[in-house]
Jmol script that loads the backbone (N, CA, C; Angstrom):
load data "model"
ATOM      1  N   UNK A   1     -34.703 -26.522  38.059  1.00  0.00           N
ATOM      2  CA  UNK A   1     -33.606 -26.527  38.556  1.00  0.00           C
ATOM      3  C   UNK A   1     -33.314 -25.118  37.610  1.00  0.00           C
ATOM      4  N   UNK A   2     -32.712 -24.741  38.598  1.00  0.00           N
ATOM      5  CA  UNK A   2     -32.576 -22.889  38.372  1.00  0.00           C
ATOM      6  C   UNK A   2     -30.867 -22.891  37.251  1.00  0.00           C
ATOM      7  N   UNK A   3     -31.260 -21.503  36.394  1.00  0.00           N
ATOM      8  CA  UNK A   3     -30.192 -21.573  35.636  1.00  0.00           C
ATOM      9  C   UNK A   3     -29.083 -20.648  36.276  1.00  0.00           C
ATOM     10  N   UNK A   4     -27.917 -20.641  36.078  1.00  0.00           N
ATOM     11  CA  UNK A   4     -26.696 -20.332  36.700  1.00  0.00           C
ATOM     12  C   UNK A   4     -26.178 -19.482  35.856  1.00  0.00           C
ATOM     13  N   UNK A   5     -26.448 -18.028  36.632  1.00  0.00           N
ATOM     14  CA  UNK A   5     -25.857 -16.711  36.583  1.00  0.00           C
ATOM     15  C   UNK A   5     -24.765 -16.850  36.875  1.00  0.00           C
ATOM     16  N   UNK A   6     -23.967 -15.257  36.479  1.00  0.00           N
ATOM     17  CA  UNK A   6     -22.493 -14.960  36.652  1.00  0.00           C
ATOM     18  C   UNK A   6     -21.687 -14.391  38.141  1.00  0.00           C
ATOM     19  N   UNK A   7     -23.160 -13.932  38.832  1.00  0.00           N
ATOM     20  CA  UNK A   7     -23.039 -14.402  40.393  1.00  0.00           C
ATOM     21  C   UNK A   7     -23.787 -15.209  41.199  1.00  0.00           C
ATOM     22  N   UNK A   8     -23.168 -16.290  40.325  1.00  0.00           N
ATOM     23  CA  UNK A   8     -23.848 -17.801  41.356  1.00  0.00           C
ATOM     24  C   UNK A   8     -22.997 -17.665  42.523  1.00  0.00           C
ATOM     25  N   UNK A   9     -23.941 -18.281  43.101  1.00  0.00           N
ATOM     26  CA  UNK A   9     -22.659 -18.250  43.924  1.00  0.00           C
ATOM     27  C   UNK A   9     -21.527 -20.338  44.458  1.00  0.00           C
ATOM     28  N   UNK A  10     -20.708 -20.572  43.184  1.00  0.00           N
ATOM     29  CA  UNK A  10     -19.857 -22.058  43.344  1.00  0.00           C
ATOM     30  C   UNK A  10     -19.037 -21.995  43.850  1.00  0.00           C
ATOM     31  N   UNK A  11     -19.272 -22.955  45.228  1.00  0.00           N
ATOM     32  CA  UNK A  11     -17.855 -23.442  46.228  1.00  0.00           C
ATOM     33  C   UNK A  11     -17.412 -24.378  46.206  1.00  0.00           C
ATOM     34  N   UNK A  12     -16.572 -24.475  46.405  1.00  0.00           N
ATOM     35  CA  UNK A  12     -15.869 -26.218  46.475  1.00  0.00           C
ATOM     36  C   UNK A  12     -16.149 -26.847  48.021  1.00  0.00           C
ATOM     37  N   UNK A  13     -15.778 -27.821  48.058  1.00  0.00           N
ATOM     38  CA  UNK A  13     -15.900 -28.167  49.202  1.00  0.00           C
ATOM     39  C   UNK A  13     -15.531 -28.072  50.666  1.00  0.00           C
ATOM     40  N   UNK A  14     -14.135 -27.071  50.234  1.00  0.00           N
ATOM     41  CA  UNK A  14     -13.653 -27.028  51.257  1.00  0.00           C
ATOM     42  C   UNK A  14     -14.448 -25.795  52.130  1.00  0.00           C
ATOM     43  N   UNK A  15     -15.570 -24.871  51.050  1.00  0.00           N
ATOM     44  CA  UNK A  15     -16.019 -23.542  51.123  1.00  0.00           C
ATOM     45  C   UNK A  15     -15.107 -22.165  50.653  1.00  0.00           C
ATOM     46  N   UNK A  16     -14.215 -22.766  48.766  1.00  0.00           N
ATOM     47  CA  UNK A  16     -13.477 -21.731  48.205  1.00  0.00           C
ATOM     48  C   UNK A  16     -14.546 -21.178  47.563  1.00  0.00           C
ATOM     49  N   UNK A  17     -14.071 -19.285  46.938  1.00  0.00           N
ATOM     50  CA  UNK A  17     -14.842 -19.839  46.096  1.00  0.00           C
ATOM     51  C   UNK A  17     -14.555 -19.548  44.891  1.00  0.00           C
ATOM     52  N   UNK A  18     -15.456 -19.820  43.453  1.00  0.00           N
ATOM     53  CA  UNK A  18     -15.164 -20.512  42.559  1.00  0.00           C
ATOM     54  C   UNK A  18     -15.252 -18.937  41.409  1.00  0.00           C
ATOM     55  N   UNK A  19     -14.527 -18.899  40.623  1.00  0.00           N
ATOM     56  CA  UNK A  19     -14.881 -17.597  39.718  1.00  0.00           C
ATOM     57  C   UNK A  19     -15.364 -17.405  38.795  1.00  0.00           C
ATOM     58  N   UNK A  20     -16.708 -16.960  38.883  1.00  0.00           N
ATOM     59  CA  UNK A  20     -17.537 -17.107  37.393  1.00  0.00           C
ATOM     60  C   UNK A  20     -17.035 -16.868  36.322  1.00  0.00           C
ATOM     61  N   UNK A  21     -16.986 -17.306  35.289  1.00  0.00           N
ATOM     62  CA  UNK A  21     -16.286 -15.861  33.729  1.00  0.00           C
ATOM     63  C   UNK A  21     -17.290 -16.731  32.776  1.00  0.00           C
ATOM     64  N   UNK A  22     -18.265 -15.733  32.088  1.00  0.00           N
ATOM     65  CA  UNK A  22     -19.550 -16.457  31.116  1.00  0.00           C
ATOM     66  C   UNK A  22     -18.557 -16.717  30.001  1.00  0.00           C
ATOM     67  N   UNK A  23     -18.927 -16.857  29.142  1.00  0.00           N
ATOM     68  CA  UNK A  23     -18.218 -17.353  27.484  1.00  0.00           C
ATOM     69  C   UNK A  23     -18.965 -16.617  26.939  1.00  0.00           C
ATOM     70  N   UNK A  24     -20.647 -16.277  27.106  1.00  0.00           N
ATOM     71  CA  UNK A  24     -21.034 -15.619  26.216  1.00  0.00           C
ATOM     72  C   UNK A  24     -22.018 -15.007  27.111  1.00  0.00           C
ATOM     73  N   UNK A  25     -22.187 -13.069  26.212  1.00  0.00           N
ATOM     74  CA  UNK A  25     -23.078 -12.379  26.544  1.00  0.00           C
ATOM     75  C   UNK A  25     -23.961 -11.676  25.949  1.00  0.00           C
ATOM     76  N   UNK A  26     -24.911 -11.879  25.710  1.00  0.00           N
ATOM     77  CA  UNK A  26     -25.951 -11.952  24.744  1.00  0.00           C
ATOM     78  C   UNK A  26     -27.398 -12.431  25.158  1.00  0.00           C
ATOM     79  N   UNK A  27     -26.988 -13.239  26.539  1.00  0.00           N
ATOM     80  CA  UNK A  27     -28.393 -14.373  26.771  1.00  0.00           C
ATOM     81  C   UNK A  27     -27.784 -13.622  28.312  1.00  0.00           C
ATOM     82  N   UNK A  28     -28.999 -13.138  29.195  1.00  0.00           N
ATOM     83  CA  UNK A  28     -28.934 -13.384  30.061  1.00  0.00           C
ATOM     84  C   UNK A  28     -30.012 -12.771  30.651  1.00  0.00           C
ATOM     85  N   UNK A  29     -29.999 -13.378  32.252  1.00  0.00           N
ATOM     86  CA  UNK A  29     -31.165 -12.963  33.239  1.00  0.00           C
ATOM     87  C   UNK A  29     -31.218 -11.651  34.104  1.00  0.00           C
ATOM     88  N   UNK A  30     -32.093 -10.969  34.424  1.00  0.00           N
ATOM     89  CA  UNK A  30     -31.893  -9.668  34.972  1.00  0.00           C
ATOM     90  C   UNK A  30     -29.996  -8.982  34.696  1.00  0.00           C
ATOM     91  N   UNK A  31     -29.069  -9.022  33.871  1.00  0.00           N
ATOM     92  CA  UNK A  31     -28.281  -7.742  33.339  1.00  0.00           C
ATOM     93  C   UNK A  31     -27.141  -9.171  33.310  1.00  0.00           C
ATOM     94  N   UNK A  32     -27.147  -9.972  34.036  1.00  0.00           N
ATOM     95  CA  UNK A  32     -25.895 -11.007  33.983  1.00  0.00           C
ATOM     96  C   UNK A  32     -26.160 -12.323  33.182  1.00  0.00           C
ATOM     97  N   UNK A  33     -25.020 -12.644  32.905  1.00  0.00           N
ATOM     98  CA  UNK A  33     -25.273 -14.022  31.866  1.00  0.00           C
ATOM     99  C   UNK A  33     -24.914 -14.473  32.023  1.00  0.00           C
ATOM    100  N   UNK A  34     -25.639 -16.220  31.646  1.00  0.00           N
ATOM    101  CA  UNK A  34     -26.105 -17.325  31.541  1.00  0.00           C
ATOM    102  C   UNK A  34     -24.656 -18.040  31.564  1.00  0.00           C
ATOM    103  N   UNK A  35     -24.448 -19.040  32.411  1.00  0.00           N
ATOM    104  CA  UNK A  35     -23.659 -19.519  31.806  1.00  0.00           C
ATOM    105  C   UNK A  35     -23.698 -20.467  31.018  1.00  0.00           C
ATOM    106  N   UNK A  36     -22.482 -21.032  30.434  1.00  0.00           N
ATOM    107  CA  UNK A  36     -23.212 -22.709  29.146  1.00  0.00           C
ATOM    108  C   UNK A  36     -21.356 -22.990  28.850  1.00  0.00           C
ATOM    109  N   UNK A  37     -22.347 -24.242  28.894  1.00  0.00           N
ATOM    110  CA  UNK A  37     -20.822 -25.513  28.630  1.00  0.00           C
ATOM    111  C   UNK A  37     -19.622 -24.921  28.421  1.00  0.00           C
ATOM    112  N   UNK A  38     -18.663 -25.066  28.257  1.00  0.00           N
ATOM    113  CA  UNK A  38     -17.274 -25.152  29.669  1.00  0.00           C
ATOM    114  C   UNK A  38     -16.689 -23.967  30.224  1.00  0.00           C
ATOM    115  N   UNK A  39     -18.050 -22.995  30.433  1.00  0.00           N
ATOM    116  CA  UNK A  39     -17.818 -22.323  31.683  1.00  0.00           C
ATOM    117  C   UNK A  39     -17.179 -22.192  32.490  1.00  0.00           C
ATOM    118  N   UNK A  40     -17.600 -23.504  33.476  1.00  0.00           N
ATOM    119  CA  UNK A  40     -17.893 -23.867  35.234  1.00  0.00           C
ATOM    120  C   UNK A  40     -16.337 -24.096  34.724  1.00  0.00           C
ATOM    121  N   UNK A  41     -15.573 -24.935  34.132  1.00  0.00           N
ATOM    122  CA  UNK A  41     -14.521 -26.165  33.652  1.00  0.00           C
ATOM    123  C   UNK A  41     -13.026 -24.367  33.645  1.00  0.00           C
ATOM    124  N   UNK A  42     -12.503 -24.940  34.022  1.00  0.00           N
ATOM    125  CA  UNK A  42     -10.447 -23.945  34.604  1.00  0.00           C
ATOM    126  C   UNK A  42     -10.972 -23.195  35.515  1.00  0.00           C
ATOM    127  N   UNK A  43     -11.220 -22.745  35.770  1.00  0.00           N
ATOM    128  CA  UNK A  43     -11.623 -21.542  37.099  1.00  0.00           C
ATOM    129  C   UNK A  43     -11.274 -20.989  38.541  1.00  0.00           C
ATOM    130  N   UNK A  44     -10.760 -20.119  38.065  1.00  0.00           N
ATOM    131  CA  UNK A  44      -9.619 -20.133  39.432  1.00  0.00           C
ATOM    132  C   UNK A  44     -10.388 -20.355  41.153  1.00  0.00           C
ATOM    133  N   UNK A  45     -10.015 -20.527  41.793  1.00  0.00           N
ATOM    134  CA  UNK A  45     -11.368 -20.574  42.735  1.00  0.00           C
ATOM    135  C   UNK A  45     -10.072 -20.875  44.117  1.00  0.00           C
ATOM    136  N   UNK A  46     -11.090 -19.698  43.893  1.00  0.00           N
ATOM    137  CA  UNK A  46     -10.112 -18.142  45.503  1.00  0.00           C
ATOM    138  C   UNK A  46     -10.758 -18.703  47.291  1.00  0.00           C
ATOM    139  N   UNK A  47      -9.353 -18.563  47.862  1.00  0.00           N
ATOM    140  CA  UNK A  47      -9.067 -18.997  49.507  1.00  0.00           C
ATOM    141  C   UNK A  47     -10.109 -19.869  49.505  1.00  0.00           C
ATOM    142  N   UNK A  48     -10.024 -21.678  49.271  1.00  0.00           N
ATOM    143  CA  UNK A  48      -9.813 -22.473  49.770  1.00  0.00           C
ATOM    144  C   UNK A  48      -8.901 -22.487  50.799  1.00  0.00           C
ATOM    145  N   UNK A  49      -9.507 -23.069  51.901  1.00  0.00           N
ATOM    146  CA  UNK A  49      -8.673 -23.244  53.129  1.00  0.00           C
ATOM    147  C   UNK A  49      -8.325 -24.056  53.747  1.00  0.00           C
ATOM    148  N   UNK A  50      -7.729 -25.323  52.419  1.00  0.00           N
ATOM    149  CA  UNK A  50      -7.747 -27.142  52.764  1.00  0.00           C
ATOM    150  C   UNK A  50      -5.795 -26.508  52.711  1.00  0.00           C
ATOM    151  N   UNK A  51      -5.647 -25.898  53.547  1.00  0.00           N
ATOM    152  CA  UNK A  51      -3.871 -25.394  53.652  1.00  0.00           C
ATOM    153  C   UNK A  51      -3.188 -26.538  54.974  1.00  0.00           C
ATOM    154  N   UNK A  52      -2.244 -27.425  54.394  1.00  0.00           N
ATOM    155  CA  UNK A  52      -1.419 -27.940  54.908  1.00  0.00           C
ATOM    156  C   UNK A  52       0.140 -28.606  55.216  1.00  0.00           C
ATOM    157  N   UNK A  53       0.778 -29.188  55.511  1.00  0.00           N
ATOM    158  CA  UNK A  53       2.197 -29.878  55.022  1.00  0.00           C
ATOM    159  C   UNK A  53       1.760 -30.828  53.865  1.00  0.00           C
ATOM    160  N   UNK A  54       0.782 -31.873  54.232  1.00  0.00           N
ATOM    161  CA  UNK A  54       0.690 -32.228  53.198  1.00  0.00           C
ATOM    162  C   UNK A  54      -0.718 -32.512  52.463  1.00  0.00           C
ATOM    163  N   UNK A  55      -1.503 -30.688  52.310  1.00  0.00           N
ATOM    164  CA  UNK A  55      -3.202 -30.730  51.816  1.00  0.00           C
ATOM    165  C   UNK A  55      -2.490 -29.538  50.507  1.00  0.00           C
ATOM    166  N   UNK A  56      -2.834 -30.165  49.506  1.00  0.00           N
ATOM    167  CA  UNK A  56      -3.355 -28.614  48.753  1.00  0.00           C
ATOM    168  C   UNK A  56      -4.710 -27.961  48.168  1.00  0.00           C
ATOM    169  N   UNK A  57      -4.606 -26.626  48.510  1.00  0.00           N
ATOM    170  CA  UNK A  57      -5.510 -25.903  48.187  1.00  0.00           C
ATOM    171  C   UNK A  57      -6.617 -26.300  46.771  1.00  0.00           C
ATOM    172  N   UNK A  58      -7.833 -25.783  47.200  1.00  0.00           N
ATOM    173  CA  UNK A  58      -8.084 -26.368  45.426  1.00  0.00           C
ATOM    174  C   UNK A  58      -7.865 -24.739  45.160  1.00  0.00           C
ATOM    175  N   UNK A  59      -7.254 -24.704  43.503  1.00  0.00           N
ATOM    176  CA  UNK A  59      -7.555 -23.570  43.283  1.00  0.00           C
ATOM    177  C   UNK A  59      -7.741 -23.201  41.483  1.00  0.00           C
ATOM    178  N   UNK A  60      -8.387 -24.246  41.313  1.00  0.00           N
ATOM    179  CA  UNK A  60      -8.698 -24.577  40.631  1.00  0.00           C
ATOM    180  C   UNK A  60     -10.142 -25.917  39.392  1.00  0.00           C
ATOM    181  N   UNK A  61     -10.619 -25.706  38.672  1.00  0.00           N
ATOM    182  CA  UNK A  61     -11.975 -25.585  38.947  1.00  0.00           C
ATOM    183  C   UNK A  61     -11.531 -26.946  37.694  1.00  0.00           C
ATOM    184  N   UNK A  62     -11.904 -28.706  38.064  1.00  0.00           N
ATOM    185  CA  UNK A  62     -11.862 -29.316  36.624  1.00  0.00           C
ATOM    186  C   UNK A  62     -13.119 -29.523  35.525  1.00  0.00           C
ATOM    187  N   UNK A  63     -13.263 -30.798  34.758  1.00  0.00           N
ATOM    188  CA  UNK A  63     -14.564 -30.745  34.686  1.00  0.00           C
ATOM    189  C   UNK A  63     -15.329 -31.069  35.143  1.00  0.00           C
ATOM    190  N   UNK A  64     -16.759 -30.403  34.267  1.00  0.00           N
ATOM    191  CA  UNK A  64     -17.969 -31.083  34.947  1.00  0.00           C
ATOM    192  C   UNK A  64     -18.830 -32.666  34.146  1.00  0.00           C
ATOM    193  N   UNK A  65     -18.768 -33.317  35.637  1.00  0.00           N
ATOM    194  CA  UNK A  65     -19.549 -34.502  35.869  1.00  0.00           C
ATOM    195  C   UNK A  65     -21.063 -34.621  35.769  1.00  0.00           C
ATOM    196  N   UNK A  66     -21.785 -32.670  35.482  1.00  0.00           N
ATOM    197  CA  UNK A  66     -23.152 -33.253  36.122  1.00  0.00           C
ATOM    198  C   UNK A  66     -24.055 -31.165  36.003  1.00  0.00           C
ATOM    199  N   UNK A  67     -24.884 -31.117  35.551  1.00  0.00           N
ATOM    200  CA  UNK A  67     -25.358 -29.260  35.715  1.00  0.00           C
ATOM    201  C   UNK A  67     -25.655 -29.010  34.071  1.00  0.00           C
ATOM    202  N   UNK A  68     -25.157 -29.966  33.048  1.00  0.00           N
ATOM    203  CA  UNK A  68     -25.188 -29.096  31.743  1.00  0.00           C
ATOM    204  C   UNK A  68     -26.631 -29.607  30.864  1.00  0.00           C
ATOM    205  N   UNK A  69     -27.892 -28.649  31.092  1.00  0.00           N
ATOM    206  CA  UNK A  69     -29.065 -29.117  30.012  1.00  0.00           C
ATOM    207  C   UNK A  69     -28.608 -29.536  28.934  1.00  0.00           C
ATOM    208  N   UNK A  70     -29.142 -31.109  28.457  1.00  0.00           N
ATOM    209  CA  UNK A  70     -29.245 -31.538  27.972  1.00  0.00           C
ATOM    210  C   UNK A  70     -30.293 -31.663  26.657  1.00  0.00           C
ATOM    211  N   UNK A  71     -31.153 -30.313  26.504  1.00  0.00           N
ATOM    212  CA  UNK A  71     -32.047 -29.867  25.553  1.00  0.00           C
ATOM    213  C   UNK A  71     -32.177 -28.012  25.852  1.00  0.00           C
ATOM    214  N   UNK A  72     -31.138 -27.323  26.195  1.00  0.00           N
ATOM    215  CA  UNK A  72     -31.524 -25.909  25.754  1.00  0.00           C
ATOM    216  C   UNK A  72     -30.386 -25.435  25.979  1.00  0.00           C
ATOM    217  N   UNK A  73     -30.118 -24.994  24.478  1.00  0.00           N
ATOM    218  CA  UNK A  73     -28.356 -24.338  24.956  1.00  0.00           C
ATOM    219  C   UNK A  73     -28.698 -22.615  23.815  1.00  0.00           C
ATOM    220  N   UNK A  74     -27.499 -22.270  24.428  1.00  0.00           N
ATOM    221  CA  UNK A  74     -27.236 -20.654  23.624  1.00  0.00           C
ATOM    222  C   UNK A  74     -26.476 -21.027  22.413  1.00  0.00           C
ATOM    223  N   UNK A  75     -26.713 -20.536  21.194  1.00  0.00           N
ATOM    224  CA  UNK A  75     -25.517 -20.479  20.361  1.00  0.00           C
ATOM    225  C   UNK A  75     -24.437 -22.229  20.117  1.00  0.00           C
ATOM    226  N   UNK A  76     -25.270 -22.726  20.073  1.00  0.00           N
ATOM    227  CA  UNK A  76     -25.948 -24.295  20.612  1.00  0.00           C
ATOM    228  C   UNK A  76     -24.032 -25.053  21.469  1.00  0.00           C
ATOM    229  N   UNK A  77     -24.711 -24.226  22.870  1.00  0.00           N
ATOM    230  CA  UNK A  77     -23.819 -24.820  24.393  1.00  0.00           C
ATOM    231  C   UNK A  77     -24.779 -25.235  24.857  1.00  0.00           C
ATOM    232  N   UNK A  78     -24.945 -26.249  25.786  1.00  0.00           N
ATOM    233  CA  UNK A  78     -25.226 -26.458  27.050  1.00  0.00           C
ATOM    234  C   UNK A  78     -25.609 -25.354  27.842  1.00  0.00           C
ATOM    235  N   UNK A  79     -26.850 -25.091  28.100  1.00  0.00           N
ATOM    236  CA  UNK A  79     -27.026 -23.656  30.017  1.00  0.00           C
ATOM    237  C   UNK A  79     -26.466 -24.705  30.957  1.00  0.00           C
ATOM    238  N   UNK A  80     -26.258 -24.025  31.899  1.00  0.00           N
ATOM    239  CA  UNK A  80     -25.743 -24.191  32.759  1.00  0.00           C
ATOM    240  C   UNK A  80     -26.851 -24.163  33.539  1.00  0.00           C
ATOM    241  N   UNK A  81     -26.941 -25.355  34.668  1.00  0.00           N
ATOM    242  CA  UNK A  81     -28.078 -25.710  35.803  1.00  0.00           C
ATOM    243  C   UNK A  81     -27.769 -25.896  37.414  1.00  0.00           C
ATOM    244  N   UNK A  82     -28.707 -25.699  38.033  1.00  0.00           N
ATOM    245  CA  UNK A  82     -28.089 -25.129  39.410  1.00  0.00           C
ATOM    246  C   UNK A  82     -27.684 -27.044  40.007  1.00  0.00           C
ATOM    247  N   UNK A  83     -27.730 -28.345  38.683  1.00  0.00           N
ATOM    248  CA  UNK A  83     -27.370 -29.527  39.451  1.00  0.00           C
ATOM    249  C   UNK A  83     -25.940 -29.927  39.874  1.00  0.00           C
ATOM    250  N   UNK A  84     -24.870 -28.077  39.394  1.00  0.00           N
ATOM    251  CA  UNK A  84     -23.628 -28.694  38.505  1.00  0.00           C
ATOM    252  C   UNK A  84     -22.775 -29.244  39.701  1.00  0.00           C
ATOM    253  N   UNK A  85     -22.293 -30.158  39.253  1.00  0.00           N
ATOM    254  CA  UNK A  85     -20.722 -30.874  39.926  1.00  0.00           C
ATOM    255  C   UNK A  85     -20.060 -31.402  39.234  1.00  0.00           C
ATOM    256  N   UNK A  86     -18.436 -31.157  40.658  1.00  0.00           N
ATOM    257  CA  UNK A  86     -17.638 -31.084  39.100  1.00  0.00           C
ATOM    258  C   UNK A  86     -16.758 -31.219  39.795  1.00  0.00           C
ATOM    259  N   UNK A  87     -14.651 -31.601  39.632  1.00  0.00           N
ATOM    260  CA  UNK A  87     -13.852 -31.884  40.636  1.00  0.00           C
ATOM    261  C   UNK A  87     -12.939 -30.599  41.127  1.00  0.00           C
ATOM    262  N   UNK A  88     -12.211 -30.995  41.528  1.00  0.00           N
ATOM    263  CA  UNK A  88     -11.168 -29.759  41.888  1.00  0.00           C
ATOM    264  C   UNK A  88     -10.120 -30.165  41.645  1.00  0.00           C
ATOM    265  N   UNK A  89      -8.771 -29.404  41.756  1.00  0.00           N
ATOM    266  CA  UNK A  89      -7.456 -30.123  41.760  1.00  0.00           C
ATOM    267  C   UNK A  89      -7.114 -29.841  43.239  1.00  0.00           C
ATOM    268  N   UNK A  90      -8.032 -29.920  43.885  1.00  0.00           N
ATOM    269  CA  UNK A  90      -7.475 -29.518  45.557  1.00  0.00           C
ATOM    270  C   UNK A  90      -7.163 -31.550  45.855  1.00  0.00           C
ATOM    271  N   UNK A  91      -6.866 -31.616  46.796  1.00  0.00           N
ATOM    272  CA  UNK A  91      -5.893 -32.097  47.898  1.00  0.00           C
ATOM    273  C   UNK A  91      -7.943 -32.870  48.766  1.00  0.00           C
ATOM    274  N   UNK A  92      -7.679 -34.217  48.988  1.00  0.00           N
ATOM    275  CA  UNK A  92      -7.516 -35.255  48.710  1.00  0.00           C
ATOM    276  C   UNK A  92      -7.900 -35.525  46.459  1.00  0.00           C
ATOM    277  N   UNK A  93      -6.704 -35.805  45.782  1.00  0.00           N
ATOM    278  CA  UNK A  93      -6.842 -35.523  43.836  1.00  0.00           C
ATOM    279  C   UNK A  93      -7.922 -36.705  44.005  1.00  0.00           C
ATOM    280  N   UNK A  94      -9.168 -36.388  42.728  1.00  0.00           N
ATOM    281  CA  UNK A  94     -10.530 -37.068  42.481  1.00  0.00           C
ATOM    282  C   UNK A  94     -11.607 -37.042  43.716  1.00  0.00           C
ATOM    283  N   UNK A  95     -11.910 -36.327  44.380  1.00  0.00           N
ATOM    284  CA  UNK A  95     -12.584 -36.235  45.727  1.00  0.00           C
ATOM    285  C   UNK A  95     -13.449 -34.922  46.191  1.00  0.00           C
ATOM    286  N   UNK A  96     -12.404 -34.449  45.925  1.00  0.00           N
ATOM    287  CA  UNK A  96     -13.217 -33.244  46.533  1.00  0.00           C
ATOM    288  C   UNK A  96     -13.799 -32.229  45.286  1.00  0.00           C
ATOM    289  N   UNK A  97     -14.793 -31.790  45.380  1.00  0.00           N
ATOM    290  CA  UNK A  97     -16.101 -31.674  44.908  1.00  0.00           C
ATOM    291  C   UNK A  97     -15.997 -29.369  44.289  1.00  0.00           C
ATOM    292  N   UNK A  98     -16.844 -28.909  43.058  1.00  0.00           N
ATOM    293  CA  UNK A  98     -16.958 -27.905  43.944  1.00  0.00           C
ATOM    294  C   UNK A  98     -18.416 -28.124  43.066  1.00  0.00           C
ATOM    295  N   UNK A  99     -19.979 -27.182  43.377  1.00  0.00           N
ATOM    296  CA  UNK A  99     -21.145 -27.769  43.307  1.00  0.00           C
ATOM    297  C   UNK A  99     -21.554 -26.155  44.013  1.00  0.00           C
ATOM    298  N   UNK A 100     -22.933 -25.650  42.900  1.00  0.00           N
ATOM    299  CA  UNK A 100     -23.728 -24.251  43.267  1.00  0.00           C
ATOM    300  C   UNK A 100     -24.629 -24.019  45.101  1.00  0.00           C
ATOM    301  N   UNK A 101     -23.982 -22.880  45.514  1.00  0.00           N
ATOM    302  CA  UNK A 101     -24.417 -23.136  46.897  1.00  0.00           C
ATOM    303  C   UNK A 101     -26.243 -22.034  46.486  1.00  0.00           C
ATOM    304  N   UNK A 102     -25.545 -20.928  44.961  1.00  0.00           N
ATOM    305  CA  UNK A 102     -26.999 -20.047  45.379  1.00  0.00           C
ATOM    306  C   UNK A 102     -27.179 -19.949  43.702  1.00  0.00           C
ATOM    307  N   UNK A 103     -27.564 -19.887  42.297  1.00  0.00           N
ATOM    308  CA  UNK A 103     -27.658 -19.755  41.625  1.00  0.00           C
ATOM    309  C   UNK A 103     -27.673 -18.566  40.831  1.00  0.00           C
ATOM    310  N   UNK A 104     -28.117 -17.504  41.547  1.00  0.00           N
ATOM    311  CA  UNK A 104     -27.209 -16.462  41.682  1.00  0.00           C
ATOM    312  C   UNK A 104     -28.637 -15.439  40.783  1.00  0.00           C
ATOM    313  N   UNK A 105     -29.577 -16.387  40.959  1.00  0.00           N
ATOM    314  CA  UNK A 105     -31.269 -15.229  40.572  1.00  0.00           C
ATOM    315  C   UNK A 105     -31.952 -16.513  41.518  1.00  0.00           C
ATOM    316  N   UNK A 106     -33.427 -16.370  40.936  1.00  0.00           N
ATOM    317  CA  UNK A 106     -33.910 -17.883  41.485  1.00  0.00           C
ATOM    318  C   UNK A 106     -35.828 -17.691  41.300  1.00  0.00           C
ATOM    319  N   UNK A 107     -35.511 -17.378  39.836  1.00  0.00           N
ATOM    320  CA  UNK A 107     -37.290 -17.186  39.184  1.00  0.00           C
ATOM    321  C   UNK A 107     -37.201 -18.003  37.416  1.00  0.00           C
ATOM    322  N   UNK A 108     -35.994 -18.648  37.009  1.00  0.00           N
ATOM    323  CA  UNK A 108     -35.946 -19.198  36.483  1.00  0.00           C
ATOM    324  C   UNK A 108     -35.114 -20.202  35.901  1.00  0.00           C
ATOM    325  N   UNK A 109     -36.194 -21.185  35.545  1.00  0.00           N
ATOM    326  CA  UNK A 109     -36.128 -22.542  36.380  1.00  0.00           C
ATOM    327  C   UNK A 109     -36.222 -22.949  34.657  1.00  0.00           C
ATOM    328  N   UNK A 110     -35.894 -24.883  34.564  1.00  0.00           N
ATOM    329  CA  UNK A 110     -35.873 -25.086  33.749  1.00  0.00           C
ATOM    330  C   UNK A 110     -36.143 -26.573  33.961  1.00  0.00           C
ATOM    331  N   UNK A 111     -37.105 -27.561  32.728  1.00  0.00           N
ATOM    332  CA  UNK A 111     -37.523 -29.408  33.084  1.00  0.00           C
ATOM    333  C   UNK A 111     -36.429 -29.654  32.670  1.00  0.00           C
ATOM    334  N   UNK A 112     -36.065 -31.406  32.653  1.00  0.00           N
ATOM    335  CA  UNK A 112     -35.803 -31.535  32.294  1.00  0.00           C
ATOM    336  C   UNK A 112     -36.220 -32.599  30.962  1.00  0.00           C
ATOM    337  N   UNK A 113     -36.036 -32.469  30.323  1.00  0.00           N
ATOM    338  CA  UNK A 113     -37.494 -34.235  29.313  1.00  0.00           C
ATOM    339  C   UNK A 113     -37.018 -35.307  30.098  1.00  0.00           C
TER     340      UNK A 113
END
end "model"
wireframe off; spacefill off
backbone 0.3
color backbone group
C-alpha cells in the first residue's frame, strides 16, 4: 500500500475532485506532506457532475471507513494509505464513495501487520 501525499488524486464515484489539505507539514515525500488521520474528512469536492432535479452533487467528504494505517503514525496520528475509502454527501446518501485514483507518489509503501 502506498502512502498518500497532498498531490494524491482522490475522487468521488462521479469523478469530482477532493481537495487535499494536510494538517501536518513536517513529514513529507518529495516535498509534499503526508496525509494523516482525519485529513481526508470534511474536505471540499470540486466539479462533481452529479447534478439534476433530484440529485445533489458531492460537495464534501464524510468519515473514512478504511485507509488509515493501524501501526504507522506521525505525531500520534495514523498515516493515510491508498486503500482510502469513505462516503461523500452526494446523492444517493450513504452510497457515494471517495477513493484514491493515484497516491501522488509511487515509491513509498507500507505493509500492514
